[in-house]
C-alpha positions in Angstrom: 0.0 0.0 0.0 1.5 3.3 -1.0 2.1 6.1 1.5 -0.3 8.2 -0.5 -3.1 5.6 -0.2 -2.3 5.2 3.5 -2.9 8.9 3.8 -6.2 8.6 2.1 -7.3 5.9 4.5 -6.3 8.0 7.4 -8.2 11.0 6.0 -11.3 8.9 5.5 -11.1 7.7 9.1 -10.6 11.3 10.4 -13.4 12.6 8.3 -15.7 10.2 10.2 -14.3 11.4 13.5 -12.8 8.0 14.3 -9.7 7.1 16.1 -7.5 4.3 14.9 -8.9 2.2 17.8 -12.5 2.9 16.6 -11.6 1.9 13.0 -10.0 -1.3 14.4 -13.1 -2.0 16.4 -15.5 -1.5 13.5 -13.4 -3.7 11.3 -13.4 -6.4 13.9 -17.2 -6.3 14.2 -17.9 -6.6 10.5 -15.2 -9.1 9.6 -15.3 -11.4 12.7 -11.5 -11.2 12.6 -9.3 -9.4 15.1 -7.9 -6.0 13.9 -5.8 -3.8 16.2 -5.0 -0.1 16.4 -1.3 -0.9 16.3 -1.7 -2.8 13.0 -3.6 0.0 11.4 -1.0 2.6 12.5 2.2 0.7 11.8 1.2 -1.1 8.7 -1.7 0.4 6.7 -1.6 4.1 7.5 2.2 4.1 7.4 2.1 2.5 3.9 4.3 -0.4 5.1 1.8 -3.3 4.4 -0.7 -4.0 1.7 -4.3 -4.9 2.9 -5.5 -8.0 1.3 -8.7 -7.9 -0.9 -10.5 -9.3 2.2 -9.6 -6.2 4.3 -10.1 -3.8 1.4 -13.7 -4.9 1.1 -14.2 -4.4 4.9 -12.5 -1.0 4.8 -14.9 0.1 2.1 -17.8 -1.2 4.2 -17.0 0.4 7.5 -15.9 3.7 5.9 -19.3 3.8 4.2 -18.3 5.9 1.2 -19.9 5.1 -2.2 -17.6 5.6 -5.2 -19.0 8.9 -6.3 -18.3 10.4 -2.9 -14.9 8.8 -2.6 -13.9 10.3 -5.9 -14.9 13.8 -4.8 -13.0 14.3 -1.5 -9.5 14.5 -0.1 -7.6 12.8 -3.0 -9.6 9.6 -2.5 -9.2 8.5 -6.1 -5.9 7.0 -5.0 -7.8 4.7 -2.7 -10.2 3.7 -5.4 -7.5 3.1 -8.1 -5.4 1.1 -5.6 -8.4 -1.0 -4.6 -9.1 -1.7 -8.3 -5.5 -2.6 -8.9 -5.3 -5.1 -6.2 -8.7 -6.8 -6.3 -10.8 -5.7 -9.4 -8.5 -4.4 -12.2 -7.4 -7.8 -13.7 -11.0 -8.9 -14.4 -12.1 -5.5 -15.6 -9.0 -5.1 -17.8 -9.6 -8.5 -19.3 -13.2 -7.7 -20.2 -12.3 -4.3 -21.6 -9.4 -5.7 -23.7 -11.7 -8.5 -25.0 -14.4 -6.1 -26.1 -11.9 -3.8 -27.8 -10.0 -6.5 -29.7 -13.2 -8.4 -30.6 -14.5 -5.2 -32.2 -11.3 -4.7 -34.2 -10.7 -8.3 -35.2 -14.2 -9.4 -36.1 -15.8 -6.1 -37.1 -18.6 -6.7 -34.6 -18.7 -3.3 -33.1 -21.9 -1.1 -33.1 -22.7 0.8 -36.3 -22.4 4.6 -36.3 -26.2 4.8 -36.0 -26.1 2.6 -32.9 -23.4 4.8 -31.4 -25.4 7.9 -32.0 -28.4 6.3 -30.3 -26.2 5.3 -27.4 -24.8 8.8 -27.3 -28.4 10.2 -27.0 -29.1 7.8 -24.1 -25.9 8.9 -22.3 -27.1 12.5 -22.6 -30.3 11.6 -20.8 -28.7 9.3 -18.2 -26.1 11.8 -17.2 -28.7 14.1 -15.9 -30.0 11.7 -13.3 -27.2 9.1 -12.6 -24.1 9.5 -10.4 -20.7 10.1 -11.9 -19.4 6.7 -10.9 -22.2 4.9 -12.8 -21.6 6.9 -15.9 -17.9 6.6 -15.7 -17.9 2.8 -15.5 -20.2 2.4 -18.5 -18.3 5.0 -20.6 -15.0 3.3 -19.9 -16.2 0.1 -21.5 -17.8 1.9 -24.5 -14.8 4.1 -25.1 -12.5 1.0 -25.3 -14.7 -0.4 -28.0 -15.3 2.9 -29.8 -11.5 3.7 -30.1 -11.2 0.6 -32.3 -13.8 2.1 -34.8 -12.6 5.7 -35.4 -12.6 5.4 -39.1 -14.9 8.2 -40.2 -15.7 11.8 -39.2 -19.1 10.7 -37.8 -17.4 8.3 -35.4 -15.0 11.0 -34.3 -18.0 13.2 -33.6 -19.5 10.5 -31.4 -16.2 10.0 -29.7 -15.7 13.7 -29.0 -19.1 14.0 -27.2 -18.6 10.8 -25.2 -15.1 11.9 -24.2 -16.6 15.2 -23.0 -19.0 13.4 -20.8 -16.2 11.2 -19.5 -14.2 14.3 -18.6 -17.2 15.5 -16.6 -17.0 12.4 -14.4 -13.7 13.8 -13.0 -13.7 17.1 -11.0 -12.0 19.9 -12.7 -9.8 20.5 -9.6 -8.5 16.9 -9.7 -5.1 17.5 -11.2 -5.2 17.3 -15.0 -7.5 14.3 -15.5 -10.6 16.3 -16.5 -8.6 18.9 -18.5 -6.7 16.2 -20.3 -9.9 14.5 -21.4 -11.5 17.8 -22.5 -8.4 18.5 -24.6 -8.6 15.1 -26.2 -12.3 15.5 -26.8 -11.5 18.9 -28.6 -8.9 17.1 -30.8 -11.5 14.4 -31.6 -14.0 17.1 -32.4 -11.6 18.7 -34.9 -11.3 15.3 -36.7 -15.1 15.2 -37.0 -15.0 18.1 -39.5 -18.2 19.3 -37.9 -18.1 22.9 -36.8 -21.0 22.6 -34.3 -19.3 19.7 -32.6 -16.0 21.5 -32.4 -17.8 24.5 -30.7 -20.0 22.4 -28.5 -17.1 20.3 -27.0 -15.1 23.4 -26.1 -18.2 25.2 -24.8 -19.3 22.3 -22.7 -15.8 22.1 -21.1 -16.0 25.9 -20.4 -19.3 25.8 -18.6 -18.4 22.6 -16.7 -15.2 24.1 -15.4 -16.7 27.5 -14.8 -19.7 26.1 -13.0 -17.4 24.0 -10.8 -15.2 27.1 -10.2 -12.2 25.0 -11.3 -9.3 25.6 -13.7 -10.7 29.0 -14.6 -7.8 29.9 -17.0 -8.5 26.7 -18.9 -12.2 27.3 -18.9 -11.7 30.7 -20.4 -9.3 29.3 -23.0 -11.9 26.7 -24.1 -14.6 29.3 -24.3 -12.4 31.7 -26.4 -11.5 28.8 -28.7 -15.2 28.0 -29.2 -16.2 31.6 -29.9 -13.3 32.0 -32.4 -14.2 28.8 -34.4 -17.7 30.1 -35.4 -19.9 33.1 -34.8 -23.0 31.1 -35.8 -25.6 30.8 -33.0 -25.3 27.4 -31.3 -25.5 25.6 -27.9 -21.7 25.6 -27.9 -21.5 29.4 -28.0 -24.2 29.6 -25.3 -22.2 27.3 -23.0 -19.0 29.2 -23.7 -20.5 32.5 -22.8 -21.9 31.2 -19.5 -18.6 29.5 -18.8 -16.8 32.9 -19.3 -19.3 34.6 -17.1 -18.8 32.2 -14.2 -15.0 32.5 -14.5 -15.2 36.3 -14.4 -17.5 36.3 -11.4 -15.1 34.0 -9.4 -12.2 36.2 -10.4 -14.0 39.1 -8.9 -14.6 40.8 -12.3 -18.3 41.5 -11.6 -18.6 44.0 -14.4 -17.5 41.6 -17.1 -19.7 38.9 -15.6 -22.8 41.1 -15.8 -22.0 42.1 -19.4 -21.7 38.4 -20.3 -25.0 37.6 -18.7 -26.7 40.0 -21.1 -24.7 38.5 -24.0 -25.6 35.0 -22.9 -29.3 35.8 -22.8 -29.2 37.2 -26.4 -27.5 33.9 -27.4 -30.1 31.9 -25.6 -32.9 33.6 -27.6 -31.3 31.9 -30.7 -29.8 28.7 -29.3 -32.1 27.4 -26.6 -33.3 23.8 -26.6 -36.7 22.2 -26.6 -35.3 19.0 -25.2 -35.6 19.1 -21.4 -33.7 16.1 -20.0 -30.4 15.8 -22.0 -26.9 17.0 -21.1 -26.6 18.1 -24.7 -29.5 20.6 -24.2 -29.9 24.0 -22.5 -33.7 24.6 -22.0 -35.2 27.5 -20.0 -35.0 25.8 -16.7 -31.3 24.9 -17.1 -30.1 28.3 -18.2 -31.8 29.6 -15.1 -29.7 27.1 -13.0 -26.6 28.6 -14.6 -27.9 32.1 -13.7 -28.9 31.1 -10.2 -25.3 30.1 -9.2 -23.8 33.0 -11.1 -26.0 35.5 -9.3 -25.2 33.9 -6.0 -21.5 34.3 -6.7 -22.1 37.9 -7.6 -24.1 38.4 -4.4 -27.2 39.6 -6.4 -30.0 38.1 -4.3 -32.8 39.6 -6.5 -31.5 37.9 -9.7 -30.7 34.7 -7.9 -34.1 34.3 -6.4 -35.9 35.0 -9.6 -33.6 32.5 -11.5 -34.4 29.9 -8.9 -38.1 30.5 -9.3 -37.9 30.3 -13.1 -35.9 27.1 -12.9 -38.2 25.4 -10.5 -41.3 26.3 -12.6 -40.1 24.0 -15.4 -37.6 21.7 -13.9 -38.6 18.0 -14.7 -39.6 16.1 -11.7 -37.3 13.2 -12.7 -34.2 15.4 -12.2 -34.0 16.0 -8.4 -30.3 16.6 -8.5 -30.9 20.0 -10.1 -33.4 21.0 -7.4 -30.5 20.2 -5.0 -28.3 22.6 -7.0 -30.8 25.4 -6.5 -31.1 24.8 -2.8 -27.3 24.9 -2.5 -27.2 28.1 -4.5 -29.4 29.6 -1.8 -27.0 28.4 0.8 -24.1 30.0 -1.1 -26.0 33.3 -1.3 -26.6 33.3 2.5 -23.0 32.5 3.2 -21.7 35.2 0.9 -24.1 37.7 2.6 -22.5 36.9 5.9 -24.7 34.2 7.4 -22.2 31.4 6.8 -23.6 29.0 9.4 -27.1 29.1 8.0 -25.8 28.9 4.4 -23.7 25.8 5.2 -26.7 24.2 7.0 -29.0 24.8 4.1 -26.5 23.5 1.5 -25.7 20.5 3.7 -29.3 19.6 4.3 -30.0 19.8 0.6 -27.1 17.5 -0.3 -28.0 15.0 2.4 -31.6 14.8 1.3 -30.5 13.7 -2.2 -29.8 9.9 -2.4 -26.1 9.3 -2.5 -26.3 7.4 -5.8 -27.6 10.6 -7.5 -24.8 12.8 -6.2 -22.5 14.4 -8.7 -18.9 15.6 -8.3 -20.1 19.1 -9.0 -22.4 19.1 -6.0 -19.6 18.0 -3.8 -17.4 20.9 -5.1 -20.3 23.3 -4.6 -20.6 22.1 -1.0 -16.9 23.0 -0.5 -17.5 26.4 -2.1 -20.3 27.2 0.4 -18.2 26.0 3.3 -15.2 28.0 2.3 -16.9 31.2 1.2 -16.2 34.5 2.8 -18.7 37.4 3.0 -19.2 39.0 -0.4 -17.8 42.4 -1.1 -20.8 43.3 -3.4 -20.3 46.6 -5.2 
């Protein structure tokens, strides 16, 4: 077990408020085998000894963290990847390699029409499923798809799926998300489809801007998208909102407000009728963008109105976005000076959402509420 992974286990334990003795006691209870504080300290948390798959399973049980939460906090991805490498990865790798080589050797992969249908389904599923579920499915499909990149249409499918895959990593997690967004942009260029090229970069910009992560990169993606084409499109719409969020977080409120106006003019041309796809920006969703942006600007009047507009048309099958709106209210209160109440509201909203529906973005938003200081609204 690496020292880094040992650190993650320790941080998970501390996050629960447990001593090493308490962790040992819990492991003993669930496993029926004796575990001691000394062993945890000297072997696991020091990085000296590798837990067996048996103990890895029990660690996951007592720490009670589903994958999408583990991925979101305190560098826990090391724990997940290490667990996979020791007890899961060989089987998973075998299956993935088998699918990929079978597709290449026997030409049995899905047709481009099938991939486009699958792409549409992912767009819907992303809106309601957790990041871990989407990431697992996308991993398998991308292994197969990379064997079939023999036409611009296939590259267009790949670009959009890679963009979704990037969104299963938080933008603050090293360079994983950014690396995937950049590869998705390269794939989009091979599609020879201007709208896809703009959409991929715009989706990266709004994702990173909304998360408040990698703002320089978010701005760069947005600028690239806007430079590729001045034709009205969802890609341009996402780019403008991404730039607005980046400006607000930097403290450039004047630019953010100008971009709000520009974004609304683009929305008049580029809005979507589709209500439940990640590839769409309908009325309710653009108001979710505005709700968070106004909260970051400290503009309560605009934020409240945006929240009302979003709730009026938000599909009932997408409760995660109602959670976003409640957490925006918590952020607004925290920035206005009532940090305790703001954190309580945001935490209650997140806790009310079933863990399997959590997204990495929500976890990052919770951190933003908890870390915010009173706004210096001008």
